[in-house]
C-alpha positions in Angstrom: -34.7 -2.9 -4.8 -32.1 -3.2 -1.9 -30.6 -0.3 -0.9 -26.4 -1.0 -0.6 -24.1 1.2 1.0 -22.2 3.4 -1.4 -19.8 4.4 0.4 -17.6 3.1 3.0 -13.9 2.5 5.0 -13.2 -1.8 5.8 -9.7 -2.9 6.5 -9.3 -5.7 4.3 -6.3 -7.6 5.1 -3.5 -4.8 7.4 -5.3 -1.7 4.5 -7.9 0.3 5.4 -9.5 0.9 1.7 -12.5 3.4 1.1 -14.9 1.5 -1.2 -17.3 3.1 -3.4 -18.3 -0.4 -4.5 -21.5 -1.8 -2.8 -20.9 -3.7 0.3 -24.2 -4.5 1.3 -25.1 -5.3 5.9 -25.6 -8.9 6.5 -29.3 -7.7 7.5 -29.1 -6.7 3.0 -26.6 -9.7 2.3 -29.9 -12.3 3.6 -32.8 -10.6 1.8 -30.4 -10.6 -1.3 -29.9 -14.3 -0.6 -33.8 -14.6 -0.2 -34.0 -13.0 -3.4 -33.0 -15.9 -5.3 -33.6 -18.7 -2.6 -36.9 -20.2 -1.0 -35.8 -23.0 -0.2 -35.6 -23.1 3.9 -32.0 -25.5 3.2 -29.9 -22.8 1.1 -31.4 -20.4 3.4 -30.9 -21.3 6.8 -27.0 -22.9 5.4 -26.4 -19.5 4.5 -26.8 -18.0 7.9 -25.1 -20.8 9.7 -21.9 -20.2 7.3 -22.3 -16.2 7.8 -22.4 -17.3 11.6 -19.8 -18.9 11.1 -17.5 -16.9 9.0 -18.5 -14.1 12.0 -16.6 -16.4 14.6 -13.7 -16.6 12.5 -13.3 -12.7 12.1 -13.5 -11.9 15.8 -11.3 -15.2 16.2 -8.5 -14.6 13.8 -8.0 -10.9 15.1 -10.6 -9.2 12.1 -12.9 -8.3 14.0 -13.2 -4.8 12.3 -14.7 -6.9 9.9 -16.8 -9.2 11.2 -19.8 -7.5 9.2 -17.6 -8.5 5.6 -17.0 -11.9 6.9 -20.6 -12.4 7.6 -21.6 -10.8 4.3 -19.8 -12.6 2.3 -20.5 -16.3 4.4 -24.6 -15.3 3.9 -24.0 -15.1 -0.2 -21.5 -17.6 -0.7 -23.8 -19.9 -1.9 -26.3 -17.1 -3.7 -26.8 -18.9 -7.2 -26.6 -22.6 -5.8 -30.6 -23.1 -5.7 -31.1 -21.9 -9.2 -28.1 -22.4 -11.6 -26.8 -25.5 -9.6 -24.4 -26.0 -12.7 -23.3 -22.8 -13.1 -22.6 -22.7 -9.4 -20.1 -19.7 -8.4 -20.6 -18.5 -11.9 -23.6 -17.4 -12.3 -23.3 -15.7 -8.5 -20.5 -13.3 -10.0 -23.4 -12.1 -13.0 -25.9 -11.3 -10.4 -24.1 -9.7 -8.2 -22.1 -7.2 -10.9 -25.8 -6.1 -11.7 -26.3 -5.0 -8.6 -23.0 -3.6 -8.2 -21.4 -5.0 -5.0 -18.1 -4.8 -4.0 -15.5 -6.8 -6.2 -14.0 -8.5 -2.6 -17.4 -10.3 -2.2 -17.7 -11.2 -5.6 -14.2 -12.8 -5.6 -14.6 -14.2 -2.1 -18.0 -16.1 -2.5 -16.7 -17.5 -6.1 -13.2 -18.7 -5.3 -15.4 -21.2 -2.3 -15.9 -23.4 -6.0 -12.0 -23.1 -6.9 -11.1 -26.5 -8.3 -14.4 -27.5 -9.2 -16.4 -24.8 -10.7 -14.1 -21.5 -11.1 -10.4 -21.2 -11.3 -10.9 -18.5 -8.4 -8.0 -19.3 -6.0 -8.9 -18.4 -2.4 -5.9 -15.8 -1.6 -6.8 -13.7 1.7 -6.9 -15.7 5.0 -11.3 -14.9 5.1 -10.9 -16.7 1.6 -9.2 -19.9 2.6 -11.5 -20.1 5.7 -14.6 -20.0 3.6 -13.3 -22.7 1.5 -12.2 -24.6 4.8 -15.5 -24.3 7.0 -18.2 -24.0 3.8 -18.4 -28.3 3.9 -17.3 -29.3 7.5 -20.5 -27.1 8.2 -22.8 -29.4 6.5 -21.1 -32.7 7.6 -21.6 -31.3 11.1 -24.5 -30.2 10.7 -25.3 -34.3 9.1 -23.7 -35.5 12.1 -26.1 -33.1 14.8 -29.1 -34.9 13.3 -27.5 -38.3 14.3 -27.5 -37.8 17.9 -30.2 -38.2 20.3 -30.2 -34.3 21.2 -30.5 -33.8 17.6 -28.2 -30.3 18.6 -23.7 -29.1 18.5 -24.2 -28.4 22.0 -23.4 -31.8 23.3 -21.3 -32.5 20.1 -17.4 -33.3 20.4 -14.8 -32.8 17.7 -14.4 -37.0 18.0 -17.3 -37.2 16.6 -16.9 -35.3 13.8 -14.0 -37.0 13.0 -15.4 -40.4 12.9 -18.2 -39.0 11.1 -15.5 -37.7 8.7 -13.8 -41.1 8.2 -17.1 -42.2 7.2 -16.9 -41.4 3.5 -20.9 -42.9 2.7 -22.1 -40.7 5.5 -23.1 -37.6 4.6 -21.2 -38.3 1.3 -22.1 -34.9 -0.2 -19.3 -33.3 2.1 -16.3 -33.3 0.2 -13.7 -34.5 2.8 -10.9 -33.9 0.1 -12.2 -29.5 -0.1 -12.9 -29.8 3.6 -9.0 -31.7 3.8 -7.1 -29.1 1.6 -8.6 -26.2 2.9 -7.3 -27.1 6.3 -3.8 -27.7 4.1 -4.5 -23.8 2.4 -5.2 -22.3 6.6 -2.0 -24.4 7.7 -3.9 -25.9 10.3 -4.6 -29.1 11.2 -7.8 -31.3 10.3 -8.5 -31.6 14.3 -7.8 -27.6 14.6 -10.5 -26.5 11.5 -12.8 -29.3 13.0 -12.3 -27.8 16.5 -12.9 -24.6 15.6 -15.8 -24.7 13.3 -17.5 -27.1 15.8 -17.1 -24.2 18.7 -18.6 -21.9 15.9 -21.6 -23.2 15.3 -22.3 -23.6 19.1 -22.2 -20.3 19.1 -24.5 -19.2 16.5 -27.8 -18.1 17.7 -28.9 -19.9 14.7 -28.3 -23.3 15.5 -29.3 -25.9 17.6 
């Protein structure tokens, strides 16, 4: 049984709040992810999205919340391997059973908005998760097609080219990525540039 923190102070948006529900650290979040996921792909995806969310937290001025953003990224697909038909629904149940903070539950579920749930991304962190999740998959798939098989030498123009090719990595929803950029008020190219940089700076991405 994971021993989560039962009390801490976190700045969520502009307000500091004393929290009594359980907020797992990124390390604890990874343990929880592995409790319900055994496939390397699902675990690695959670780790990468966690790293990307941490990068965005620091980039967008939420450095004090970097652990929180990373934890949300790690846990966002908690239920997908075992309950794909209940994605973003079953995860709420699993996390409530653990007593996890409702803001983490809301944030992770909100990336399924319009697909499996009606929980709308509200906080900037939730909008980033909604936008970047699918895009990390597209970028990762594009990297495997390169001679280097790495994101390290990738440029945004390569991502844009793959984005336009609807047959490439067809499971990565272009509609969701575009909608995510729109919700953030960013140009699609800006979202791609930032997400690529976040992946390039991740210690867990080749």
